[in-house]
N, C-alpha and C positions, 0 to 999 in steps of 0.2 A: 709245243710252246713251253717256254722257260718261265716259271713263277720266280719272281724277284722275292727274295726272303730278307737279304740283308740289305741296309741302304748304304753300305760301304764296303770297299775291299782294299786290301794291301796289293801295292803294285806288284810283289812277285807271285801273288795268287792270281792276279788278272793276267801277267804273263803266261803263267801256267795254262789258266782257262784258255786263251787266245792260241797258244801252241797246239791245243788237243783238238782246235778246229771248230770250238763252239762259235755258234752265231751272236754276234755282238756288234754295236756299234760303238766309235770311240768318238766323243765329242770334247774339242779343244775350245775352251772360251778365253783363252788369252789374247793379247795384241799381235797381228801380224808380224811385227820385228820380234817378238818373243818366240812365236811359232817358228820363223825362220832360222832363230838362233838353234833351238833343239826342240825335238817333239816324237813323241811316241808313234812309230811306224804305224802307218793305217788312220790316224786320227784325222778328223774332219775340224777344219777350223771355222768357227762362228765366234767372233768375237762377242763377249757378254753384252757391251753395248749396243750390238747390232742384231742380238738375238732376238727372234720374233718366234715365242713359243708355238703359235697356231701355224706359222708355215712351216717350222720343223716338225710338227705333227703330221702333216700332210704327207711327208715322204716316209715317216716313221712307221716301221711294223710292229703292231701292237703286240706284246708280249715278248719282244726281242730288247734285250738288255741294253740301256744306253750307259756307258761308262763315261762320266763327265770328268774333267780334269782342268787345272788350271795351272799356275805356277806352285802353290802350296796348299790351296783348298778353299780358300774364302769365295773366289768368285764363283767356283765350280758349286758350292753350296747355293748362290744366288741363282745360278743357272737352273740347277735342281729346282728350287722353290717356284721359277718361273713355269717351269715344264709340268711339275705338279699341280699347280694352279689351272695350268690350261686342260688337263686331264690326263697326263702321261705318268703312271705309276711305275714305270719301268726303269727309272733313273738311279744308278748306283754312283756315290762320290768315289774317286779313285784318292785314297788317304795319302795326302803329303803331295799329291799333285805330280806334275812332270819332275820336280826336284826330287821327291822320293823316289821316283822312276830312276832317275840318273844317278842317285845315291845309291842304290841297290844293284847298279852294274849293270841293268837291262840295256837293250839295244836302243839307240835312239838315231833319229835323222838331223844330221847337224847343217846348217848352212851357215851363210855371213850374214851379219847384220850391221849396218854402220848406225843405227839408232841405239841409242843407249836403253838400257832397260828401264821399264817405267819406274820403278822404285827411285832410281838414280835420278829422274829426270826429276820427280819430287822432291828429293833431297837438293838438289842444285836450287830448284826454284825458292823453295822455303828457307835454306840458308841464305842466298843472295838476299831475299827481300827481307829476312831479318836483320842481316848484317847492314844493308842499306837504310833500313828504318832506324837501327840503332845508332848509327852515325849522323843520320839527319836529325835524330833526338838531342844527340851530344853537340852537334854544332850549327843547327838552325832553331830548332823549336823543339820543346818537349813533348809537345803533342804528336811528334811523329813516333813516339814510343808506342802509339797505337798499333803501327804496321807490325812489328815483332810481336807483340800482345795477340793481335788478331791470328798471326800464324802458328803461335804457341798453342792457342787454343783450339785452332784446328788440327794440330797434330795431336792433341789431348783427346779430342772427339774421335779421331781416326783410330787411335789405340784404345779407346774403350768400347767402340761400336765394331771396330773391324771394316769400316768403310772409310776410304779416304776419297774425299771430295775433289782434292786436287788431283789424284790418280784417274779419277772419273772425268775430269775437265781435260787432262793432257791425252788420254785415251783416245779422245775425239779429234786431235790436232793430227793434220794431213801426214805429217812424218810418221805418226803411230797407225796409220789406217790403212798401208799397203805394205806389201813385202816388196823389197827390191828386186828386180830383174836378175840381177847378180846373186841373188841368193841361191846358190846351187847347192841342192841337199844331198848328202850322201849316208849311208847306214854306217853307224859307229857301234861296236861292242867294247864294252869297258872289260879290260883283261884284268 
């Protein structure tokens, strides 16, 4: 049985550990389109908004490390908190997430996704609603200035807390919940 001593690991260290044949589980908590675009080989996808810690623990081998990653780390931290609250002390955060793994030049499986990344979707919604609200405030009624004000406050809260309500809502949209059938994955190593 492996005893978990560190609560985080760098991608290079995890890659070396996996190459040595150590028993481990890789849990990716991003959306299906993000996972389809690029993921760590062997990672299991369970989007954060679909993660049921009790269900996951039923198939988890106690004492076996669960390396949790998302795009950059925020969602993985939330998943680890959920799993720890459900009684799983074996979770380890992959520092910097999938993006740090890619930046380190480690192998990834890539596919194609026709869905925009979640943060770009957030930017499009917030930007368009703010522009529409500002235009309506100038052309129709000053009361429409509340629209960009609310979206600006939402961005402020997201920046301060690390939790984006708009991203959580968009992650539940049908286009963000499934991997396209055409998303063929291939192993790619950065040279």
